[in-house]
All heavy atoms as an XYZ file, in Angstrom:
791
protein
N     -74.729     14.858    -12.804
C     -74.812     14.176    -14.068
C     -74.364     12.691    -13.890
O     -73.671     12.121    -14.729
C     -73.870     14.944    -14.957
C     -73.843     14.335    -16.316
S     -72.866     15.212    -17.627
C     -71.372     14.397    -17.558
N     -74.540     12.199    -12.823
C     -74.133     10.689    -12.573
C     -75.404      9.943    -12.993
O     -76.352      9.992    -12.647
C     -73.916     10.632    -11.103
O     -72.844     11.442    -10.676
C     -73.516      8.997    -10.926
N     -74.957      8.828    -13.917
C     -76.027      7.932    -14.368
C     -76.588      7.086    -13.185
O     -75.807      6.820    -12.245
C     -75.291      7.051    -15.405
C     -74.020      7.708    -15.613
C     -73.652      8.587    -14.384
N     -77.777      6.696    -13.096
C     -78.312      5.804    -12.133
C     -77.764      4.437    -12.286
O     -77.078      4.037    -13.249
N     -77.999      3.576    -11.219
C     -77.230      2.323    -11.091
C     -77.585      1.339    -12.134
O     -76.909      0.401    -12.474
C     -77.668      1.872     -9.742
C     -78.919      2.568     -9.338
C     -78.713      3.965    -10.013
N     -78.743      1.457    -12.725
C     -79.228      0.571    -13.743
C     -78.999      1.085    -15.296
O     -79.318      0.456    -16.231
C     -80.725      0.129    -13.699
O     -81.527      1.317    -13.800
N     -78.358      2.168    -15.327
C     -78.112      2.956    -16.668
C     -77.046      2.130    -17.329
O     -76.075      1.532    -16.685
C     -77.690      4.291    -16.386
O     -77.102      4.815    -17.580
N     -77.065      2.127    -18.741
C     -75.894      1.443    -19.372
C     -74.695      2.250    -19.247
O     -73.471      1.755    -19.635
C     -76.301      1.233    -20.855
C     -76.437      2.633    -21.505
C     -76.917      2.349    -22.892
N     -78.089      3.263    -23.239
C     -78.620      3.424    -24.444
N     -78.216      2.762    -25.451
N     -79.505      4.352    -24.622
N     -74.798      3.488    -18.652
C     -73.495      4.224    -18.478
C     -73.014      4.253    -17.136
O     -72.093      4.911    -16.709
C     -73.755      5.624    -18.888
C     -74.189      5.830    -20.418
C     -75.341      5.957    -20.738
C     -73.113      5.545    -21.375
C     -75.714      6.092    -22.152
C     -73.528      5.605    -22.715
C     -74.745      5.781    -23.067
O     -74.998      5.924    -24.420
N     -73.617      3.348    -16.214
C     -73.405      3.371    -14.767
C     -71.896      3.054    -14.547
O     -71.336      3.589    -13.470
C     -74.280      2.282    -14.053
N     -71.220      2.227    -15.271
C     -69.861      1.851    -15.036
C     -68.991      2.741    -15.776
O     -67.727      2.683    -15.643
C     -69.621      0.530    -15.519
C     -70.299     -0.506    -14.726
C     -70.043     -1.884    -15.172
N     -70.773     -3.024    -14.342
C     -70.535     -4.266    -14.498
N     -69.718     -4.647    -15.466
N     -71.106     -5.152    -13.718
N     -69.398      3.762    -16.441
C     -68.516      4.610    -17.231
C     -67.994      5.762    -16.356
O     -68.668      6.159    -15.439
C     -69.279      5.354    -18.328
C     -69.739      4.294    -19.387
C     -68.743      3.347    -19.857
O     -68.809      2.250    -19.608
N     -67.632      3.808    -20.523
N     -66.681      6.237    -16.607
C     -66.198      7.240    -15.854
C     -66.643      8.610    -16.463
O     -67.034      8.822    -17.557
C     -64.659      7.235    -15.885
O     -64.194      7.402    -17.298
C     -64.213      5.970    -15.351
N     -66.738      9.575    -15.400
C     -67.001     10.977    -15.760
C     -65.662     11.579    -16.082
O     -64.798     11.637    -15.345
C     -67.715     11.790    -14.672
C     -68.958     10.991    -14.181
C     -67.906     13.121    -15.082
C     -70.142     10.866    -15.252
N     -65.652     12.227    -17.339
C     -64.373     12.768    -17.767
C     -64.644     14.205    -17.937
O     -65.797     14.809    -17.842
C     -63.872     12.099    -19.102
C     -63.600     10.688    -18.863
C     -63.119     10.034    -20.262
O     -63.024     10.643    -21.197
N     -62.946      8.755    -20.119
N     -63.653     15.050    -18.063
C     -63.808     16.451    -18.278
C     -63.067     17.026    -19.488
O     -61.919     16.698    -19.701
C     -63.224     17.172    -16.969
O     -63.857     16.643    -15.897
C     -63.391     18.740    -17.199
N     -63.794     17.795    -20.260
C     -63.209     18.443    -21.398
C     -62.993     19.971    -21.020
O     -63.811     20.507    -20.278
C     -64.141     18.388    -22.644
C     -63.738     19.343    -23.700
C     -62.680     19.129    -24.557
C     -64.532     20.567    -23.913
C     -62.468     20.087    -25.628
C     -64.237     21.414    -24.868
C     -63.164     21.147    -25.839
O     -62.721     22.075    -26.754
N     -61.803     20.327    -21.328
C     -61.457     21.849    -20.950
C     -61.468     22.552    -22.256
O     -60.799     22.327    -23.224
C     -60.102     21.973    -20.402
C     -59.779     23.426    -20.166
C     -59.907     21.061    -19.166
N     -62.540     23.452    -22.340
C     -62.809     24.178    -23.519
C     -61.687     25.366    -23.684
O     -61.023     25.570    -22.791
C     -64.233     24.885    -23.357
N     -61.571     25.774    -24.956
C     -60.568     26.809    -25.117
C     -60.678     28.054    -24.151
O     -59.560     28.622    -23.807
C     -60.784     27.289    -26.563
C     -61.511     26.178    -27.154
C     -62.323     25.487    -26.173
N     -61.785     28.359    -23.698
C     -61.885     29.477    -22.793
C     -61.662     28.993    -21.423
O     -61.844     29.839    -20.350
C     -63.439     30.069    -22.911
C     -64.408     29.387    -22.499
O     -64.254     28.014    -22.084
O     -65.642     29.579    -22.543
N     -61.279     27.771    -21.194
C     -60.976     27.336    -19.673
C     -62.203     26.649    -19.119
O     -61.982     26.177    -17.942
N     -63.380     26.744    -19.637
C     -64.602     26.108    -19.087
C     -64.348     24.552    -18.951
O     -64.027     23.989    -19.840
C     -65.849     26.452    -19.799
C     -66.982     25.852    -19.249
C     -68.260     26.007    -20.058
O     -68.190     26.585    -21.044
O     -69.320     25.767    -19.583
N     -64.793     24.064    -17.817
C     -64.584     22.494    -17.577
C     -65.950     22.075    -17.905
O     -66.929     22.421    -17.267
C     -64.214     22.318    -16.070
C     -63.022     23.025    -15.697
S     -61.524     22.328    -16.294
C     -61.241     21.107    -15.150
N     -65.923     21.138    -18.864
C     -67.196     20.552    -19.249
C     -67.176     18.930    -18.953
O     -66.463     18.262    -19.709
C     -67.499     20.711    -20.836
C     -68.786     20.195    -21.269
C     -67.368     22.310    -21.196
N     -67.953     18.527    -18.037
C     -67.977     17.071    -17.791
C     -68.716     16.354    -18.776
O     -69.762     16.834    -19.432
C     -68.648     16.998    -16.345
C     -69.487     18.214    -16.297
C     -68.803     19.337    -17.063
N     -68.313     15.166    -19.089
C     -69.028     14.248    -19.877
C     -68.784     12.856    -19.508
O     -67.817     12.484    -19.001
C     -68.700     14.383    -21.480
C     -67.285     14.209    -21.804
C     -66.986     12.883    -22.314
C     -66.184     15.053    -21.564
C     -65.675     12.518    -22.812
C     -64.869     14.677    -21.960
C     -64.673     13.436    -22.502
O     -63.401     13.164    -22.935
N     -69.704     11.990    -19.974
C     -69.526     10.541    -19.733
C     -68.622      9.857    -20.821
O     -68.808     10.012    -22.050
C     -70.858      9.898    -19.717
C     -71.729     10.369    -18.541
C     -70.799      8.246    -19.530
C     -73.210      9.939    -18.566
N     -67.615      9.017    -20.362
C     -66.890      8.352    -21.302
C     -67.494      7.498    -22.229
O     -68.674      6.925    -21.948
N     -66.792      7.223    -23.245
C     -67.353      6.282    -24.243
C     -67.786      4.896    -23.750
O     -66.935      4.482    -23.004
C     -66.490      6.169    -25.450
C     -67.031      5.422    -26.644
C     -66.141      5.385    -27.781
N     -66.604      4.505    -28.786
C     -66.061      3.946    -29.822
N     -64.709      4.454    -29.980
N     -66.480      3.259    -30.724
N     -68.781      4.289    -24.039
C     -69.209      3.099    -23.684
C     -68.810      1.960    -24.745
O     -69.281      2.041    -25.834
C     -70.760      2.951    -23.328
C     -71.167      1.626    -22.923
C     -72.558      1.634    -22.565
N     -73.075      0.289    -22.268
C     -73.767     -0.268    -23.313
N     -74.051      0.183    -24.496
N     -74.269     -1.677    -22.962
N     -67.979      0.863    -24.339
C     -67.741     -0.114    -25.266
C     -68.741     -1.296    -24.973
O     -68.835     -1.724    -23.831
C     -66.355     -0.538    -25.193
C     -66.079     -1.696    -26.070
C     -65.416      0.587    -25.467
N     -69.403     -1.692    -26.008
C     -70.366     -2.799    -25.772
C     -69.665     -4.120    -25.613
O     -68.740     -4.444    -26.504
C     -71.422     -2.917    -27.002
C     -72.172     -1.543    -27.222
C     -72.312     -4.174    -26.922
C     -73.016     -1.558    -28.381
N     -70.014     -4.840    -24.545
C     -69.195     -6.080    -24.234
C     -69.427     -7.158    -25.373
O     -70.533     -6.967    -26.099
C     -69.827     -6.532    -22.971
C     -70.493     -5.372    -22.375
C     -70.812     -4.517    -23.483
N     -68.515     -8.037    -25.618
C     -68.647     -9.118    -26.526
C     -69.971     -9.899    -26.138
O     -70.241    -10.112    -25.007
C     -67.515    -10.015    -26.581
C     -66.213     -9.314    -27.127
O     -66.361     -8.425    -27.928
O     -65.118     -9.714    -26.824
N     -70.648    -10.361    -27.164
C     -71.823    -11.120    -26.980
C     -71.639    -12.417    -26.338
O     -72.458    -12.909    -25.422
C     -72.526    -11.427    -28.292
C     -73.057    -10.086    -28.989
S     -73.559    -10.368    -30.679
C     -74.510    -11.914    -30.739
N     -70.520    -13.034    -26.385
C     -70.257    -14.145    -25.556
C     -70.026    -14.018    -24.099
O     -69.887    -15.129    -23.346
C     -69.078    -15.018    -26.167
C     -67.739    -14.205    -26.163
O     -67.691    -13.076    -25.595
O     -66.699    -14.740    -26.675
N     -69.972    -12.928    -23.569
C     -69.863    -12.614    -22.188
C     -71.249    -12.723    -21.445
O     -71.304    -12.887    -20.372
C     -69.334    -11.183    -21.950
C     -67.853    -11.087    -22.301
C     -67.328     -9.683    -21.985
N     -67.588     -9.389    -20.543
C     -67.447     -8.272    -20.061
N     -67.260     -7.179    -20.815
N     -67.569     -8.100    -18.740
N     -72.231    -12.873    -22.259
C     -73.706    -12.906    -21.640
C     -74.061    -14.320    -21.428
O     -73.842    -15.156    -22.229
C     -74.780    -12.115    -22.569
C     -74.495    -10.721    -22.734
C     -73.701    -10.046    -23.643
C     -75.140     -9.778    -21.708
C     -73.430     -8.731    -23.810
C     -74.841     -8.502    -21.660
C     -74.014     -7.895    -22.708
O     -73.810     -6.598    -22.734
N     -74.741    -14.423    -20.267
C     -75.313    -15.747    -19.961
C     -76.831    -15.573    -20.211
O     -77.448    -14.600    -19.617
C     -75.057    -16.202    -18.498
C     -73.624    -16.509    -18.352
C     -73.395    -16.990    -16.799
O     -74.398    -17.309    -16.213
N     -72.086    -17.160    -16.494
N     -77.410    -16.485    -20.857
C     -78.956    -16.306    -21.134
C     -79.843    -16.570    -19.885
O     -79.544    -17.443    -19.059
C     -79.263    -17.466    -22.104
C     -78.036    -18.105    -22.432
C     -76.878    -17.639    -21.620
N     -80.786    -15.670    -19.646
C     -81.639    -15.835    -18.670
C     -82.859    -16.538    -19.134
O     -83.517    -17.384    -18.455
C     -82.160    -14.369    -18.060
C     -83.348    -14.349    -17.249
C     -83.052    -14.927    -15.820
C     -83.795    -12.858    -16.866
N     -83.131    -16.256    -20.401
C     -84.336    -16.742    -21.201
C     -84.183    -16.408    -22.642
O     -83.152    -15.842    -22.986
C     -85.662    -16.071    -20.598
C     -86.864    -17.067    -20.723
O     -86.713    -17.948    -21.657
O     -87.761    -16.917    -20.003
N     -85.171    -16.776    -23.373
C     -85.181    -16.482    -24.755
C     -86.587    -16.076    -25.025
O     -87.512    -16.339    -24.450
C     -84.737    -17.731    -25.638
C     -83.408    -18.205    -25.409
C     -83.005    -19.191    -26.430
N     -81.746    -19.827    -26.056
C     -80.547    -19.264    -26.099
N     -80.376    -18.090    -26.691
N     -79.509    -19.970    -25.663
N     -86.766    -15.231    -26.119
C     -88.007    -14.641    -26.453
C     -88.148    -14.559    -28.038
O     -87.311    -14.085    -28.748
C     -88.125    -13.220    -25.793
C     -89.399    -12.492    -26.131
N     -90.526    -12.873    -25.697
C     -89.730    -11.517    -27.068
C     -91.572    -12.043    -26.198
N     -90.946    -11.277    -27.075
N     -89.223    -14.994    -28.533
C     -89.599    -14.922    -29.906
C     -90.591    -13.674    -30.135
O     -91.545    -13.643    -29.450
C     -90.142    -16.177    -30.430
C     -90.168    -16.125    -31.846
C     -90.415    -17.583    -32.669
N     -89.441    -18.542    -32.230
C     -88.262    -18.727    -32.903
N     -87.864    -17.858    -33.760
N     -87.387    -19.781    -32.431
N     -89.987    -12.774    -30.875
C     -90.752    -11.587    -31.160
C     -92.044    -11.730    -31.920
O     -92.132    -12.737    -32.659
C     -89.909    -10.468    -31.797
O     -89.571    -10.970    -33.094
C     -88.627    -10.115    -30.992
N     -93.036    -10.907    -31.708
C     -94.253    -10.834    -32.540
C     -94.359     -9.668    -33.220
O     -93.616     -8.622    -32.950
C     -95.581    -11.060    -31.498
C     -95.430    -12.402    -30.785
C     -95.603     -9.971    -30.550
N     -95.223     -9.528    -34.257
C     -95.342     -8.330    -35.058
C     -95.648     -7.093    -34.204
O     -96.417     -7.218    -33.203
C     -96.489     -8.606    -35.955
N     -95.113     -5.956    -34.587
C     -95.243     -4.768    -34.003
C     -94.717     -4.708    -32.493
O     -95.066     -3.588    -31.847
C     -96.661     -4.333    -33.987
N     -94.102     -5.680    -31.977
C     -93.605     -5.629    -30.686
C     -92.231     -4.582    -30.693
O     -91.444     -4.620    -31.657
C     -93.112     -6.988    -30.227
C     -92.699     -7.125    -28.747
C     -92.538     -8.583    -28.411
O     -92.156     -9.378    -29.187
O     -92.827     -8.805    -27.220
N     -92.057     -3.938    -29.552
C     -90.939     -3.111    -29.381
C     -89.979     -3.702    -28.304
O     -90.437     -4.441    -27.486
C     -91.354     -1.674    -28.964
C     -92.248     -0.949    -30.009
C     -92.411      0.432    -29.658
N     -92.507      0.647    -28.155
C     -93.699      0.817    -27.611
N     -94.788      0.886    -28.206
N     -93.709      1.008    -26.181
N     -88.792     -3.310    -28.413
C     -87.665     -3.890    -27.643
C     -87.894     -3.413    -26.009
O     -87.709     -4.042    -25.101
C     -86.291     -3.403    -28.031
C     -85.280     -4.454    -27.273
C     -85.964     -1.969    -27.911
C     -85.327     -5.876    -27.500
N     -88.495     -2.208    -25.901
C     -88.698     -1.702    -24.516
C     -89.918     -2.542    -23.860
O     -89.881     -2.856    -22.691
C     -89.143     -0.293    -24.552
C     -90.332      0.085    -25.340
O     -90.560     -0.451    -26.476
O     -91.122      0.932    -24.882
N     -90.853     -3.075    -24.771
C     -91.845     -4.014    -24.124
C     -91.216     -5.324    -23.763
O     -91.589     -5.824    -22.682
C     -92.900     -4.199    -25.217
C     -93.707     -2.987    -25.663
C     -94.620     -3.057    -26.927
O     -94.185     -3.756    -27.810
N     -95.769     -2.485    -26.810
N     -90.376     -5.863    -24.587
C     -89.638     -7.039    -24.273
C     -88.979     -6.873    -22.876
O     -89.041     -7.754    -22.011
C     -88.673     -7.411    -25.381
C     -87.893     -8.803    -24.829
C     -89.509     -7.765    -26.557
N     -88.206     -5.768    -22.834
C     -87.398     -5.542    -21.511
C     -88.262     -5.441    -20.325
O     -88.010     -5.971    -19.321
C     -86.482     -4.294    -21.653
N     -89.461     -4.706    -20.578
C     -90.413     -4.569    -19.361
C     -90.886     -5.946    -18.971
O     -91.046     -6.126    -17.820
C     -91.485     -3.590    -19.780
C     -92.308     -3.217    -18.665
O     -91.804     -2.994    -17.565
O     -93.588     -3.054    -18.813
N     -91.150     -6.785    -19.933
C     -91.692     -8.036    -19.618
C     -90.814     -9.024    -18.875
O     -91.136     -9.712    -17.974
N     -89.475     -8.917    -19.041
C     -88.582     -9.761    -18.456
C     -87.836     -9.118    -17.255
O     -87.542     -9.666    -16.269
C     -87.407    -10.169    -19.412
C     -88.028    -11.235    -20.373
C     -88.522    -10.980    -21.590
C     -87.882    -12.598    -19.991
C     -88.909    -11.870    -22.456
C     -88.435    -13.613    -20.793
C     -88.878    -13.298    -22.074
N     -87.630     -7.844    -17.268
C     -86.920     -7.120    -16.204
C     -87.827     -6.254    -15.398
O     -87.374     -5.681    -14.284
C     -85.791     -6.194    -16.846
C     -84.767     -6.977    -17.677
C     -84.386     -6.644    -18.881
C     -84.013     -7.989    -16.945
C     -83.437     -7.356    -19.574
C     -83.021     -8.793    -17.737
C     -82.726     -8.299    -19.059
O     -81.760     -8.909    -19.794
N     -89.010     -5.972    -15.831
C     -89.975     -5.125    -15.097
C     -89.466     -3.586    -15.335
O     -89.870     -2.755    -14.493
N     -88.749     -3.278    -16.358
C     -88.191     -1.999    -16.525
C     -87.917     -1.817    -18.092
O     -86.923     -2.406    -18.534
C     -86.897     -1.698    -15.792
C     -86.383     -0.398    -15.895
O     -86.944      0.511    -16.792
O     -85.445      0.033    -15.210
N     -88.765     -0.918    -18.716
C     -88.526     -0.715    -20.209
C     -87.141     -0.217    -20.515
O     -86.673     -0.311    -21.612
C     -89.765      0.012    -20.642
C     -90.161      0.621    -19.498
C     -89.908     -0.248    -18.261
N     -86.577      0.595    -19.602
C     -85.260      1.229    -19.899
C     -84.149      0.363    -19.900
O     -83.086      0.633    -20.087
C     -85.131      2.436    -18.799
C     -86.070      3.507    -18.875
C     -85.862      4.425    -17.741
C     -86.072      4.142    -20.222
N     -84.387     -1.020    -19.615
C     -83.349     -2.003    -19.593
C     -83.235     -2.636    -21.017
O     -82.543     -3.596    -21.125
C     -83.563     -2.982    -18.598
C     -83.492     -2.556    -17.249
C     -82.265     -1.854    -16.889
O     -81.127     -2.319    -16.930
N     -82.335     -0.572    -16.454
N     -83.848     -2.028    -21.945
C     -83.739     -2.622    -23.232
C     -82.495     -2.697    -23.830
O     -82.103     -3.700    -24.733
C     -84.648     -1.703    -24.321
C     -83.949     -0.307    -24.680
C     -83.033     -0.281    -25.623
C     -84.157      0.756    -23.794
C     -82.411      1.014    -25.725
C     -83.540      1.878    -23.854
C     -82.646      2.086    -24.977
O     -82.000      3.166    -25.083
N     -81.434     -1.852    -23.374
C     -80.149     -1.898    -23.879
C     -79.448     -3.183    -23.509
O     -78.555     -3.640    -24.233
C     -79.399     -0.733    -23.449
C     -79.264     -0.728    -21.840
C     -80.170     -0.035    -21.027
C     -78.302     -1.243    -20.960
N     -79.790     -0.224    -19.794
C     -78.695     -0.894    -19.731
C     -77.207     -1.885    -21.201
C     -77.978     -1.368    -18.612
C     -76.440     -2.305    -20.166
C     -76.779     -2.055    -18.836
N     -79.856     -3.926    -22.526
C     -79.321     -5.182    -22.176
C     -79.598     -6.206    -23.207
O     -78.726     -7.064    -23.578
C     -79.743     -5.673    -20.833
C     -79.448     -4.824    -19.730
C     -79.964     -5.430    -18.373
N     -79.625     -4.602    -17.226
C     -78.489     -4.315    -16.551
N     -77.418     -5.007    -16.809
N     -78.425     -3.585    -15.513
N     -80.784     -6.248    -23.733
C     -81.258     -7.100    -24.686
C     -80.509     -6.947    -26.049
O     -79.975     -7.761    -26.735
C     -82.666     -7.204    -24.956
C     -83.109     -8.176    -26.043
C     -83.456     -7.488    -23.605
N     -80.487     -5.535    -26.328
C     -79.768     -5.164    -27.608
C     -78.209     -5.527    -27.481
O     -77.734     -6.119    -28.432
C     -79.884     -3.714    -27.731
S     -81.458     -3.002    -28.215
N     -77.588     -5.320    -26.356
C     -76.131     -5.673    -26.303
C     -75.951     -7.086    -26.475
O     -75.058     -7.628    -27.139
C     -75.703     -5.184    -25.008
C     -75.387     -3.713    -24.833
O     -75.625     -2.990    -25.842
O     -74.948     -3.320    -23.818
N     -76.834     -7.963    -25.829
C     -76.580     -9.534    -25.991
C     -76.900    -10.018    -27.141
O     -76.498    -11.173    -27.489
C     -77.458    -10.032    -24.803
N     -77.663     -9.294    -28.042
C     -77.936     -9.900    -29.353
C     -77.385     -9.057    -30.517
O     -77.587     -9.308    -31.715
C     -79.617     -9.740    -29.486
C     -80.240    -10.756    -28.672
O     -80.372    -11.836    -28.997
N     -80.777    -10.311    -27.507
N     -76.326     -8.251    -30.243
C     -75.570     -7.619    -31.150
C     -76.452     -6.608    -32.064
O     -76.085     -6.244    -33.136
N     -77.390     -5.984    -31.341
C     -78.315     -4.991    -32.019
C     -77.772     -3.609    -31.744
O     -77.715     -3.079    -30.647
C     -79.747     -5.191    -31.532
C     -80.712     -4.127    -32.089
C     -80.291     -6.538    -31.786
N     -77.460     -2.864    -32.868
C     -77.009     -1.526    -32.685
C     -78.141     -0.483    -32.738
O     -78.065      0.555    -32.112
C     -76.099     -1.097    -33.821
C     -74.783     -2.060    -33.703
C     -73.868     -1.618    -34.831
O     -74.095     -0.655    -35.592
O     -72.862     -2.302    -35.076
N     -79.204     -0.822    -33.362
C     -80.354      0.134    -33.465
C     -81.649     -0.515    -32.715
O     -82.176     -1.408    -33.304
C     -80.679      0.405    -34.896
C     -79.597      1.133    -35.667
C     -80.081      1.403    -37.093
N     -78.928      2.230    -37.684
C     -77.965      1.668    -38.409
N     -77.945      0.377    -38.595
N     -77.058      2.506    -39.037
N     -81.949     -0.012    -31.558
C     -82.978     -0.601    -30.825
C     -84.322     -0.690    -31.566
O     -85.086     -1.546    -31.377
C     -83.111      0.385    -29.600
C     -81.866      0.944    -29.477
C     -81.265      1.162    -30.782
N     -84.548      0.253    -32.451
C     -85.890      0.172    -33.150
C     -85.956     -1.037    -34.133
O     -87.055     -1.487    -34.520
C     -85.987      1.523    -34.069
N     -84.803     -1.654    -34.480
C     -84.787     -2.806    -35.255
C     -84.592     -4.201    -34.497
O     -84.539     -5.231    -35.089
C     -83.653     -2.653    -36.234
C     -83.731     -1.552    -37.111
C     -82.547     -1.202    -38.064
O     -81.533     -2.062    -37.971
O     -82.416     -0.241    -38.798
N     -84.551     -4.120    -33.168
C     -84.348     -5.254    -32.340
C     -85.314     -6.369    -32.512
O     -85.007     -7.558    -32.297
C     -84.212     -4.925    -30.812
N     -86.537     -5.975    -32.707
C     -87.660     -6.982    -32.766
C     -88.080     -7.312    -34.169
O     -89.052     -8.057    -34.360
C     -88.936     -6.481    -32.036
S     -88.661     -6.369    -30.252
N     -87.273     -6.791    -35.138
C     -87.506     -7.222    -36.475
C     -86.513     -8.169    -37.036
O     -85.335     -8.046    -36.830
C     -87.490     -5.888    -37.401
C     -88.510     -4.763    -36.862
S     -88.699     -3.501    -38.108
C     -87.297     -2.540    -37.610
N     -87.082     -9.043    -37.992
C     -88.451     -9.322    -38.358
C     -89.163     -9.967    -37.165
O     -88.594    -10.448    -36.120
C     -88.340    -10.212    -39.592
C     -87.011    -11.059    -39.258
C     -86.078    -10.093    -38.598
N     -90.555    -10.047    -37.372
C     -91.362    -10.688    -36.363
C     -90.834    -12.300    -36.351
O     -90.359    -12.783    -37.343
C     -92.819    -10.791    -36.825
N     -90.904    -12.766    -35.114
C     -90.435    -14.177    -34.920
C     -89.011    -14.281    -34.687
O     -88.438    -15.460    -34.639
C     -90.937    -15.206    -36.090
N     -88.293    -13.168    -34.526
C     -86.919    -13.191    -34.298
C     -86.705    -13.768    -32.871
O     -87.454    -13.470    -31.954
C     -86.387    -11.768    -34.335
C     -84.846    -11.740    -34.045
C     -84.390    -10.379    -34.236
N     -82.906    -10.272    -33.927
C     -82.192     -9.233    -34.211
N     -82.597     -8.058    -34.669
N     -80.926     -9.238    -33.935
N     -85.597    -14.564    -32.718
C     -85.374    -15.131    -31.416
C     -84.300    -14.288    -30.706
O     -83.217    -14.176    -31.254
C     -84.946    -16.612    -31.566
C     -84.719    -17.325    -30.214
C     -86.005    -17.458    -29.421
C     -84.316    -18.767    -30.436
N     -84.771    -13.669    -29.534
C     -83.788    -12.921    -28.787
C     -83.368    -13.593    -27.550
O     -84.083    -14.275    -26.900
C     -84.506    -11.653    -28.515
C     -84.993    -10.671    -29.532
C     -85.736     -9.535    -28.934
C     -83.693    -10.091    -30.232
N     -82.070    -13.393    -27.304
C     -81.716    -13.948    -25.948
C     -81.867    -12.860    -24.950
O     -81.544    -11.696    -25.200
C     -80.028    -14.221    -26.099
C     -79.482    -14.442    -24.724
C     -79.737    -15.306    -27.010
N     -82.440    -13.231    -23.919
C     -82.616    -12.206    -22.763
C     -81.493    -12.566    -21.719
O     -81.523    -13.578    -21.096
C     -83.991    -12.483    -22.139
C     -85.056    -12.491    -23.138
C     -84.275    -11.585    -21.012
C     -85.289    -11.172    -24.063
N     -80.542    -11.716    -21.639
C     -79.410    -12.011    -20.766
C     -79.649    -11.638    -19.247
O     -80.330    -10.773    -18.948
C     -78.349    -11.029    -21.320
C     -79.125     -9.781    -21.745
C     -80.477    -10.342    -22.277
N     -78.859    -12.536    -18.535
C     -78.751    -11.999    -17.163
C     -77.807    -10.857    -17.150
O     -76.959    -10.645    -18.020
C     -77.834    -13.177    -16.372
C     -78.603    -14.333    -15.740
C     -77.626    -15.378    -15.343
C     -79.531    -13.878    -14.695
N     -78.184     -9.896    -16.206
C     -77.281     -8.586    -16.226
C     -75.828     -9.054    -15.948
O     -75.675    -10.060    -15.157
C     -77.886     -7.838    -15.118
C     -79.333     -8.182    -15.140
C     -79.315     -9.788    -15.515
N     -74.857     -8.534    -16.613
C     -73.470     -8.785    -16.360
C     -73.136     -8.581    -14.963
O     -72.181     -9.308    -14.472
C     -72.554     -8.064    -17.382
C     -72.674     -8.333    -18.834
C     -71.842     -7.414    -19.534
C     -72.275     -9.723    -19.004
N     -73.715     -7.685    -14.200
C     -73.341     -7.507    -12.949
C     -73.690     -8.635    -12.066
O     -73.138     -8.905    -10.949
C     -74.184     -6.144    -12.330
C     -74.024     -4.985    -13.150
C     -75.135     -4.914    -14.172
O     -76.252     -4.487    -13.952
O     -74.784     -5.183    -15.259
N     -74.692     -9.558    -12.459
C     -74.998    -10.608    -11.744
C     -74.349    -11.956    -12.215
O     -74.062    -12.797    -11.411
C     -76.598    -10.892    -11.906
C     -77.484     -9.739    -11.287
C     -78.826    -10.198    -11.559
C     -77.178     -9.530     -9.819
N     -73.990    -12.021    -13.542
C     -73.333    -13.156    -14.037
C     -71.838    -13.115    -13.987
O     -71.134    -14.099    -14.198
C     -73.807    -13.290    -15.572
O     -73.245    -12.279    -16.408
N     -71.269    -11.988    -13.625
C     -70.013    -11.822    -13.544
C     -69.186    -11.696    -14.917
O     -68.078    -11.767    -15.017
N     -69.968    -11.566    -15.974
C     -69.454    -11.448    -17.256
C     -68.634    -10.261    -17.686
O     -68.441     -9.398    -16.947
């Protein structure tokens, strides 16, 4: 149950819940979204109608599963709303692992 290195949960610790019957249940600890001012812009992108955040991530990172980086850097809690309204200007961040943020 270890998240992959590019997962938003990659830096989270694996914790264990002990159920009343003694069963050990591993889970990933809560992820706190970093402050937006920690991100350094790699680029900016103005959205177009019907565009999705996974498409934006794929265009910049080559991986649609990196959409969470764009959401985090722009303070977006609901990925489905990240590209709304059309013409929204999004910051495309350098990954914090690279920027040292």
